[in-house]
C-alpha positions in Angstrom: 0.0 0.0 0.0 1.2 3.5 -0.8 1.9 6.0 1.9 0.3 9.4 2.2 3.0 11.9 3.1 2.4 15.5 4.3 5.5 17.6 3.4 5.6 21.1 4.6 8.0 24.0 5.3 6.9 25.9 8.4 8.0 28.5 10.8 9.3 27.5 14.2 5.9 28.5 15.7 4.1 26.3 13.3 2.9 28.5 10.4 3.2 27.9 6.6 2.4 31.5 5.8 2.3 34.6 8.0 -0.7 36.7 8.9 -0.3 38.7 5.6 -0.2 35.4 3.5 3.5 35.7 2.8 5.9 32.7 3.0 9.2 34.1 1.5 10.8 33.5 4.9 10.4 29.7 4.2 12.2 29.7 0.8 14.6 26.8 0.8 18.3 27.1 -0.1 19.8 24.7 -2.6 20.6 22.1 0.0 17.1 22.1 1.5 15.6 22.1 -2.0 17.7 19.0 -2.8 16.3 17.3 0.3 12.7 18.2 -0.9 13.6 16.7 -4.3 14.8 13.5 -2.7 11.8 13.2 -0.4 9.3 13.9 -3.2 10.9 11.9 -6.0 8.9 8.7 -5.0 5.6 10.5 -5.0 3.4 9.5 -7.9 0.3 11.6 -7.1 -0.1 14.9 -5.3 -3.3 15.9 -3.5 -3.8 19.6 -3.3 -6.3 22.2 -2.2 -6.9 25.0 -4.8 -4.5 27.6 -3.3 -1.6 25.2 -2.9 -2.2 23.9 -6.5 -2.2 27.4 -7.9 1.2 28.0 -6.1 2.7 24.8 -7.2 1.5 25.0 -10.9 4.2 27.5 -11.5 6.6 24.6 -11.7 5.0 23.8 -15.0 3.6 27.1 -16.2 6.7 29.4 -15.6 9.7 28.1 -17.5 12.1 30.5 -15.8 11.3 29.1 -12.4 11.8 25.5 -13.6 15.2 26.2 -15.1 16.8 28.6 -12.6 19.2 26.0 -11.2 19.9 22.3 -11.7 18.1 21.6 -8.4 15.0 23.6 -9.4 15.0 22.0 -12.9 15.1 18.6 -11.2 12.2 19.5 -9.0 10.2 20.7 -12.0 10.7 17.4 -13.7 9.7 15.5 -10.5 6.6 17.6 -10.1 5.5 17.5 -13.7 5.9 13.7 -13.9 3.4 13.1 -11.1 -0.4 13.1 -11.2 -2.3 15.8 -9.4 -5.7 15.7 -7.8 -7.0 19.2 -6.9 -9.9 19.6 -4.5 -11.8 22.7 -5.3 -15.4 23.9 -5.7 -14.3 27.0 -7.6 -11.6 25.9 -10.1 -13.1 25.3 -13.6 -10.2 23.5 -15.2 -6.5 22.7 -14.4 -3.7 24.7 -15.9 -1.2 21.8 -15.8 -1.0 18.3 -17.4 -1.8 15.1 -15.5 -4.3 17.0 -13.3 -7.9 16.3 -12.4 -10.3 18.3 -10.2 -12.5 16.8 -7.5 -15.2 18.9 -5.9 -14.9 17.5 -2.4 -12.4 15.5 -0.3 -13.7 11.9 0.1 -11.6 10.0 2.7 -12.9 6.6 1.3 -11.7 7.6 -2.2 -8.3 8.5 -0.9 -8.1 5.2 1.0 -8.9 3.4 -2.3 -6.2 5.5 -4.1 -3.6 4.6 -1.4 -4.6 0.9 -1.7 -4.3 0.8 -5.5 -1.3 3.2 -6.0 2.1 1.7 -6.8 3.9 4.9 -5.7 3.5 7.1 -2.6 1.1 10.0 -2.4 1.9 13.5 -1.2 -0.6 16.0 0.2 -0.1 19.8 0.3 -2.0 22.6 1.7 -2.8 22.9 5.4 -6.6 22.8 5.1 -6.6 19.7 2.9 -3.9 18.0 5.0 -6.0 18.7 8.1 -8.9 16.7 6.6 -6.6 13.8 5.8 -5.0 13.9 9.2 -8.4 13.9 10.9 -9.5 11.0 8.7 -6.4 9.0 9.7 -5.0 8.9 6.2 -1.6 10.5 6.7 1.2 8.0 7.3 4.2 10.4 7.5 4.9 14.0 8.2 8.0 15.5 6.7 8.5 18.9 8.2 11.2 21.5 7.4 11.4 24.1 10.1 12.5 27.5 9.0 14.5 29.7 11.3 11.7 32.2 11.8 8.9 33.0 14.2 6.1 34.8 12.4 3.5 35.2 15.2 0.4 34.1 13.3 -1.0 33.1 10.0 -2.0 29.7 8.5 -1.0 26.8 10.7 0.7 23.8 9.2 -1.3 21.6 11.4 -4.6 23.1 12.5 -6.0 23.0 16.0 -7.8 19.9 17.0 -5.5 17.4 15.2 -4.0 14.9 17.6 -1.5 12.3 16.5 0.9 9.8 18.0 4.2 10.2 16.2 7.6 8.4 16.0 10.7 10.4 14.9 12.3 8.4 12.0 14.7 10.9 10.6 16.2 14.3 11.3 18.8 16.7 9.7 20.0 20.2 10.3 21.2 22.6 7.6 23.9 25.3 7.8 21.3 28.0 6.8 19.4 27.3 10.0 16.6 25.0 8.7 16.0 21.7 10.3 14.2 18.6 8.8 12.1 16.3 11.0 10.4 13.2 9.7 7.7 11.5 11.7 5.8 8.3 11.2 2.2 8.5 12.3 1.7 5.7 14.9 -2.0 6.3 15.6 -4.3 8.8 17.2 -2.8 11.2 19.7 -2.8 10.9 23.4 -6.2 11.3 25.1 -7.1 14.8 26.2 -6.8 15.4 29.9 -9.7 17.1 31.6 
């Protein structure tokens, strides 16, 4: 069975974008970008919310981005080769190849996709990831911590999500970023009164 992996770059205080919707503080350097390439290379299908899809589509629609460096060119090839499922009630049609739109997130359909896939699945976008986490679908969290505290914005893992986790890998980078990989071991600890 394929794994569903949530990969995210977040601030130390747990946000993927700040209160103004900016995320430039999370831009990876070449070494961190290479790590992302290596982690995402096995992914055969990405599951995205509309906003994350529109951000990621630039890896196919903006040639200058995709060819800026050998590392970004490699990422563009990895991303373009994968299938994409975009969950949106407002997007009329995709702007990238190998992409289909679903109007709502169906946990049972994702379970079926995991069971039938021969490659891992990735999920992007905090809101969509929250639905998958709450449905018990996420198998692994790959988190890159940026050396920034932004004080508010969109949380990488929204309130109310509780998980048991096992640290399976870690790495620190000279630029101050740190990578943590966790296997989901089950629901989180019970709430105490």
